[in-house]
TORKE-799630 format. One record per residue (C-alpha): x negated, y, z; residue in three letters. Coordinates in steps of 0.05 Angstrom, whole numbers, always signed. Example, Ala and Ser with C-alpha at 12.3 -4.5 7.8 and 13.67 -1.06 7.14 Angstrom:
% residues 2
-246 -90 +156 ALA
-273 -21 +143 SER
This chain:
% residues 495
-35 -406 +470 UNK
-106 -415 +446 UNK
-115 -388 +376 UNK
-174 -406 +334 UNK
-199 -398 +264 UNK
-233 -452 +219 UNK
-245 -474 +150 UNK
-188 -510 +112 UNK
-173 -581 +131 UNK
-111 -624 +121 UNK
-135 -680 +167 UNK
-113 -646 +233 UNK
-59 -678 +274 UNK
+3 -643 +300 UNK
+42 -596 +258 UNK
+14 -569 +194 UNK
+39 -506 +160 UNK
+26 -472 +93 UNK
+41 -399 +75 UNK
+66 -397 +5 UNK
+87 -340 -42 UNK
+152 -337 -76 UNK
+157 -371 -143 UNK
+86 -396 -141 UNK
+70 -467 -162 UNK
+36 -514 -115 UNK
-39 -508 -126 UNK
-103 -515 -89 UNK
-96 -544 -19 UNK
-20 -547 -28 UNK
-25 -588 -89 UNK
-74 -634 -54 UNK
-26 -641 +4 UNK
+29 -656 -45 UNK
-12 -714 -74 UNK
-31 -741 -7 UNK
+42 -745 +13 UNK
+63 -778 -52 UNK
+98 -717 -79 UNK
+139 -705 -15 UNK
+129 -629 -19 UNK
+155 -621 -90 UNK
+215 -666 -77 UNK
+233 -630 -13 UNK
+226 -561 -47 UNK
+272 -584 -104 UNK
+323 -616 -58 UNK
+327 -553 -12 UNK
+320 -504 -69 UNK
+259 -474 -34 UNK
+226 -419 -74 UNK
+185 -386 -20 UNK
+230 -326 -5 UNK
+206 -283 +54 UNK
+229 -312 +119 UNK
+249 -381 +89 UNK
+222 -445 +120 UNK
+220 -516 +93 UNK
+204 -573 +142 UNK
+185 -642 +123 UNK
+183 -692 +182 UNK
+133 -749 +191 UNK
+104 -743 +122 UNK
+71 -805 +93 UNK
-4 -805 +78 UNK
-29 -750 +126 UNK
-42 -743 +201 UNK
+7 -685 +211 UNK
+72 -701 +250 UNK
+109 -650 +205 UNK
+91 -603 +146 UNK
+124 -533 +143 UNK
+124 -488 +83 UNK
+131 -413 +105 UNK
+158 -368 +51 UNK
+120 -301 +44 UNK
+163 -271 -12 UNK
+136 -238 -74 UNK
+64 -213 -67 UNK
+83 -144 -89 UNK
+134 -138 -33 UNK
+92 -173 +22 UNK
+58 -132 +79 UNK
+29 -142 +146 UNK
+99 -152 +177 UNK
+112 -208 +128 UNK
+56 -250 +152 UNK
+66 -233 +226 UNK
+138 -256 +220 UNK
+114 -320 +187 UNK
+68 -336 +245 UNK
+122 -319 +296 UNK
+175 -358 +261 UNK
+129 -417 +258 UNK
+114 -416 +332 UNK
+187 -409 +349 UNK
+206 -469 +309 UNK
+150 -510 +339 UNK
+171 -494 +406 UNK
+241 -518 +393 UNK
+210 -582 +366 UNK
+165 -590 +430 UNK
+104 -589 +384 UNK
+40 -570 +426 UNK
-11 -568 +370 UNK
-7 -532 +302 UNK
-50 -512 +242 UNK
-31 -463 +189 UNK
-65 -457 +122 UNK
-73 -389 +89 UNK
-101 -399 +18 UNK
-98 -358 -46 UNK
-50 -305 -20 UNK
-51 -232 -39 UNK
-12 -172 -12 UNK
-29 -100 -28 UNK
-90 -78 +9 UNK
-92 -140 +54 UNK
-145 -192 +37 UNK
-141 -266 +57 UNK
-178 -251 +122 UNK
-129 -197 +140 UNK
-69 -240 +123 UNK
-95 -298 +165 UNK
-106 -253 +225 UNK
-34 -223 +216 UNK
-6 -294 +218 UNK
-44 -307 +284 UNK
-22 -240 +311 UNK
+51 -255 +297 UNK
+43 -325 +328 UNK
+11 -295 +393 UNK
+67 -244 +400 UNK
+119 -299 +393 UNK
+84 -341 +444 UNK
+102 -293 +501 UNK
+148 -319 +556 UNK
+167 -286 +621 UNK
+192 -341 +667 UNK
+149 -335 +728 UNK
+210 -333 +772 UNK
+243 -394 +745 UNK
+237 -457 +788 UNK
+279 -500 +741 UNK
+283 -509 +666 UNK
+213 -483 +658 UNK
+185 -527 +605 UNK
+111 -514 +594 UNK
+104 -579 +559 UNK
+145 -553 +500 UNK
+99 -495 +485 UNK
+48 -491 +430 UNK
-20 -496 +466 UNK
-67 -496 +406 UNK
-57 -456 +341 UNK
-111 -461 +286 UNK
-110 -415 +230 UNK
-145 -446 +170 UNK
-176 -407 +111 UNK
-238 -403 +66 UNK
-255 -338 +104 UNK
-250 -361 +175 UNK
-306 -312 +200 UNK
-273 -252 +168 UNK
-204 -272 +195 UNK
-232 -282 +265 UNK
-264 -212 +261 UNK
-200 -179 +237 UNK
-160 -214 +291 UNK
-205 -192 +348 UNK
-175 -123 +349 UNK
-105 -148 +339 UNK
-114 -193 +400 UNK
-127 -131 +443 UNK
-66 -97 +419 UNK
-25 -161 +433 UNK
-54 -162 +504 UNK
-34 -90 +513 UNK
+37 -105 +489 UNK
+41 -166 +536 UNK
+21 -120 +594 UNK
+78 -73 +573 UNK
+125 -130 +568 UNK
+108 -156 +635 UNK
+118 -88 +667 UNK
+187 -78 +637 UNK
+209 -150 +653 UNK
+189 -148 +726 UNK
+247 -142 +776 UNK
+253 -75 +812 UNK
+242 -106 +882 UNK
+173 -129 +856 UNK
+154 -71 +815 UNK
+165 -7 +854 UNK
+121 +54 +847 UNK
+64 +34 +891 UNK
+62 -36 +859 UNK
+61 -4 +790 UNK
+4 +41 +809 UNK
-33 -19 +838 UNK
-28 -54 +770 UNK
-49 +9 +732 UNK
-114 +7 +775 UNK
-130 -62 +745 UNK
-147 -25 +677 UNK
-213 -5 +709 UNK
-236 -76 +689 UNK
-235 -52 +615 UNK
-268 +13 +630 UNK
-208 +59 +643 UNK
-218 +109 +697 UNK
-157 +112 +743 UNK
-132 +162 +793 UNK
-66 +158 +834 UNK
-35 +217 +866 UNK
+14 +205 +924 UNK
+71 +251 +947 UNK
+27 +296 +993 UNK
-21 +311 +936 UNK
+36 +324 +886 UNK
+70 +370 +937 UNK
+7 +411 +940 UNK
+7 +415 +864 UNK
+79 +442 +868 UNK
+111 +382 +832 UNK
+181 +396 +860 UNK
+214 +369 +795 UNK
+184 +300 +800 UNK
+189 +294 +875 UNK
+261 +313 +876 UNK
+278 +251 +837 UNK
+245 +205 +885 UNK
+265 +237 +951 UNK
+325 +189 +961 UNK
+280 +128 +959 UNK
+241 +95 +1015 UNK
+187 +80 +962 UNK
+136 +136 +955 UNK
+131 +168 +885 UNK
+64 +165 +848 UNK
+30 +198 +791 UNK
-22 +155 +756 UNK
-77 +184 +710 UNK
-115 +138 +663 UNK
-173 +161 +624 UNK
-213 +127 +569 UNK
-274 +163 +546 UNK
-296 +128 +482 UNK
-304 +187 +437 UNK
-356 +245 +434 UNK
-372 +278 +502 UNK
-333 +342 +508 UNK
-285 +325 +452 UNK
-212 +342 +472 UNK
-172 +280 +489 UNK
-107 +258 +459 UNK
-55 +250 +515 UNK
+4 +203 +528 UNK
+54 +213 +581 UNK
+105 +164 +604 UNK
+170 +164 +646 UNK
+164 +111 +700 UNK
+232 +106 +736 UNK
+222 +36 +766 UNK
+296 +33 +781 UNK
+351 +84 +764 UNK
+418 +82 +803 UNK
+433 +150 +778 UNK
+424 +177 +847 UNK
+483 +215 +876 UNK
+512 +216 +803 UNK
+518 +141 +811 UNK
+519 +99 +748 UNK
+575 +49 +736 UNK
+559 -22 +762 UNK
+565 -56 +695 UNK
+494 -63 +665 UNK
+460 -27 +722 UNK
+412 -84 +727 UNK
+381 -62 +664 UNK
+356 -1 +696 UNK
+295 -38 +721 UNK
+271 -21 +649 UNK
+277 +52 +658 UNK
+202 +54 +664 UNK
+190 +31 +593 UNK
+154 +95 +573 UNK
+103 +89 +629 UNK
+96 +15 +615 UNK
+80 +31 +541 UNK
+27 +83 +562 UNK
-4 +33 +608 UNK
-7 -21 +553 UNK
-34 +29 +503 UNK
-90 +52 +548 UNK
-108 -21 +561 UNK
-110 -35 +485 UNK
-153 +27 +468 UNK
-204 +10 +522 UNK
-206 -64 +509 UNK
-221 -53 +434 UNK
-270 +3 +451 UNK
-232 +56 +411 UNK
-275 +115 +390 UNK
-231 +167 +421 UNK
-221 +205 +488 UNK
-152 +189 +512 UNK
-113 +205 +573 UNK
-50 +170 +598 UNK
-7 +204 +654 UNK
+53 +170 +683 UNK
+104 +192 +734 UNK
+126 +132 +775 UNK
+190 +140 +819 UNK
+254 +107 +842 UNK
+319 +145 +835 UNK
+362 +123 +895 UNK
+425 +151 +929 UNK
+411 +154 +1005 UNK
+425 +211 +1054 UNK
+361 +247 +1033 UNK
+376 +242 +959 UNK
+377 +302 +911 UNK
+446 +331 +900 UNK
+482 +362 +840 UNK
+476 +437 +851 UNK
+404 +433 +881 UNK
+352 +479 +852 UNK
+281 +454 +849 UNK
+214 +488 +829 UNK
+172 +452 +778 UNK
+96 +454 +777 UNK
+101 +505 +721 UNK
+138 +553 +769 UNK
+202 +546 +729 UNK
+265 +532 +767 UNK
+315 +478 +751 UNK
+386 +471 +771 UNK
+406 +399 +781 UNK
+472 +386 +746 UNK
+470 +311 +742 UNK
+420 +271 +784 UNK
+423 +217 +730 UNK
+387 +262 +681 UNK
+326 +247 +723 UNK
+273 +225 +672 UNK
+264 +293 +642 UNK
+250 +320 +714 UNK
+194 +268 +722 UNK
+165 +286 +653 UNK
+169 +360 +665 UNK
+115 +359 +718 UNK
+74 +304 +685 UNK
+72 +343 +619 UNK
+53 +407 +654 UNK
-1 +372 +695 UNK
-30 +340 +631 UNK
-33 +403 +587 UNK
-58 +445 +646 UNK
-114 +398 +668 UNK
-138 +363 +603 UNK
-122 +415 +547 UNK
-108 +357 +499 UNK
-106 +356 +423 UNK
-36 +335 +428 UNK
+13 +305 +479 UNK
+63 +248 +461 UNK
+112 +231 +516 UNK
+153 +165 +515 UNK
+217 +157 +556 UNK
+278 +113 +559 UNK
+312 +180 +565 UNK
+382 +181 +538 UNK
+439 +134 +517 UNK
+456 +188 +466 UNK
+396 +166 +422 UNK
+426 +96 +417 UNK
+491 +126 +394 UNK
+453 +163 +339 UNK
+401 +112 +318 UNK
+421 +44 +349 UNK
+363 -1 +367 UNK
+326 +2 +299 UNK
+290 +70 +309 UNK
+264 +110 +366 UNK
+283 +184 +366 UNK
+225 +231 +349 UNK
+226 +305 +371 UNK
+168 +350 +359 UNK
+140 +420 +351 UNK
+91 +398 +298 UNK
+105 +375 +229 UNK
+36 +343 +218 UNK
+39 +300 +282 UNK
+110 +279 +265 UNK
+88 +257 +195 UNK
+31 +218 +222 UNK
+78 +182 +273 UNK
+129 +166 +221 UNK
+75 +136 +176 UNK
+45 +95 +233 UNK
+115 +71 +251 UNK
+127 +46 +179 UNK
+60 +10 +178 UNK
+71 -24 +244 UNK
+145 -35 +238 UNK
+158 +9 +300 UNK
+199 +60 +267 UNK
+215 +129 +287 UNK
+266 +182 +261 UNK
+256 +254 +269 UNK
+314 +292 +302 UNK
+329 +366 +298 UNK
+311 +418 +351 UNK
+325 +494 +355 UNK
+346 +555 +392 UNK
+422 +537 +390 UNK
+406 +471 +426 UNK
+361 +503 +474 UNK
+414 +554 +497 UNK
+454 +493 +522 UNK
+407 +484 +581 UNK
+407 +556 +604 UNK
+431 +560 +675 UNK
+470 +613 +713 UNK
+430 +605 +776 UNK
+360 +582 +753 UNK
+314 +584 +694 UNK
+346 +522 +667 UNK
+393 +464 +683 UNK
+375 +391 +674 UNK
+430 +372 +625 UNK
+463 +411 +568 UNK
+529 +368 +567 UNK
+551 +313 +523 UNK
+541 +343 +455 UNK
+472 +332 +427 UNK
+452 +299 +493 UNK
+385 +269 +466 UNK
+366 +338 +434 UNK
+379 +379 +494 UNK
+338 +333 +534 UNK
+281 +342 +484 UNK
+292 +420 +489 UNK
+285 +413 +563 UNK
+218 +377 +558 UNK
+192 +428 +506 UNK
+194 +482 +559 UNK
+136 +448 +595 UNK
+87 +440 +536 UNK
+65 +511 +523 UNK
+32 +515 +455 UNK
+2 +443 +457 UNK
+22 +400 +395 UNK
+75 +354 +423 UNK
+122 +298 +406 UNK
+175 +265 +449 UNK
+197 +192 +433 UNK
+263 +171 +462 UNK
+255 +98 +466 UNK
+318 +79 +502 UNK
+343 +33 +445 UNK
+273 +1 +431 UNK
+237 -11 +496 UNK
+286 -58 +531 UNK
+344 -105 +514 UNK
+312 -105 +445 UNK
+341 -147 +388 UNK
+306 -214 +379 UNK
+258 -218 +321 UNK
+209 -270 +294 UNK
+155 -241 +338 UNK
+193 -224 +400 UNK
+245 -259 +442 UNK
+228 -218 +504 UNK
+276 -170 +539 UNK
+222 -121 +545 UNK
+195 -111 +475 UNK
+127 -77 +486 UNK
+149 -26 +435 UNK
+104 +35 +420 UNK
+35 +4 +438 UNK
+19 -15 +365 UNK
+52 +49 +336 UNK
+8 +95 +379 UNK
-54 +51 +370 UNK
-45 +59 +295 UNK
-35 +134 +303 UNK
-102 +139 +341 UNK
-139 +90 +294 UNK
-117 +124 +230 UNK
-127 +196 +249 UNK
-163 +209 +316 UNK
-221 +162 +323 UNK
-288 +195 +312 UNK
């Protein structure tokens, strides 16, 4: 979808939309449009009892007196309650309605609106951002019922501050592109996106200035990554470790680091999962996908920060060489791990990735993302990601960024009592602490590999895939986490 910004005009063909505040009378451009249509807007508003509540839409078909094929009023709610999400949702809802109506061209007018710290240019940019996010489709494998003709191809955002809006949108567009990359990776089938192919796609980030290294199994074996390698030893696909570096900050300044779980397909291994729903395990690399999309976004918008992304990419398969319950492996840290359940594999991948990251890069902080436990969905559903951390300040920053970007996190408890649950009779630790507190004991396991580095773990099992449909996302893979972490960096860590 081609998004443009221009001065206000009501002469454009196609669909024409206006964003209106709740309870506001028609004025300015809206009043002019009402006059042009012979009072059609006021009559329709009265008949439908439309007041401009947030999320409400009023549609007027084939209005007389204008070139537009339809006019839509998009409710933005009360100015005091409106925020960036309000206007993103308005843009997304508009695109969704127009696609159902087979409209290919649309214009949306943003005029005279206020919302907290957002000025008109910011509001216009957020409408465009929401429209772009909703325009995403993943149907590359469909040979039938693929209707490109019903898609919105041109989307013009009209305001009196088109230049400012265009500038504000430029950064948001890069974030959307990073989210689209993340969605693409999560949506791909596992026979297409296996570890080597994932690493190949990571290498394409060099086009935006990201330095990429990829370690194969021989290199990881030399480093002593027995924890990660154990997960992939049952697969014919070679495991990979991809390292992404963006150096946009001051030379020598410590980087911020993001680590992702990249299990391209998770059968559970010898501890085989039930068949029902196993196809969803193509999304078990959602954490690695997010880190990849984030690194793209940071580089594409030229973020003034040094950032590192490290992702462990494996397949967890149950062949004759697969890891067994009862095996003991040695991690890169030298700590030994008793394998109790081969389906508790993501933490084994992250253990070596975390140790490698803190050992090599000495970062300011590490944040790992993983579709790690079903237990987190029992606790939080699909509305929040679970946050576990050893640092209050970092946790607060993440929570605030999540509220601002509507990618919310909820901090969960940690402590010695939970940590005892993963003590092993035969090794330094075991890879699962049992059913009770499952997401917490998984986090306690990861904490044993971060040393004294500030660290946060985001369990995104409920938010990265099979996500609820929203005005800005109808994709199975949501792209969750890119904008959250970009906001964290933007607000607190750019020089």
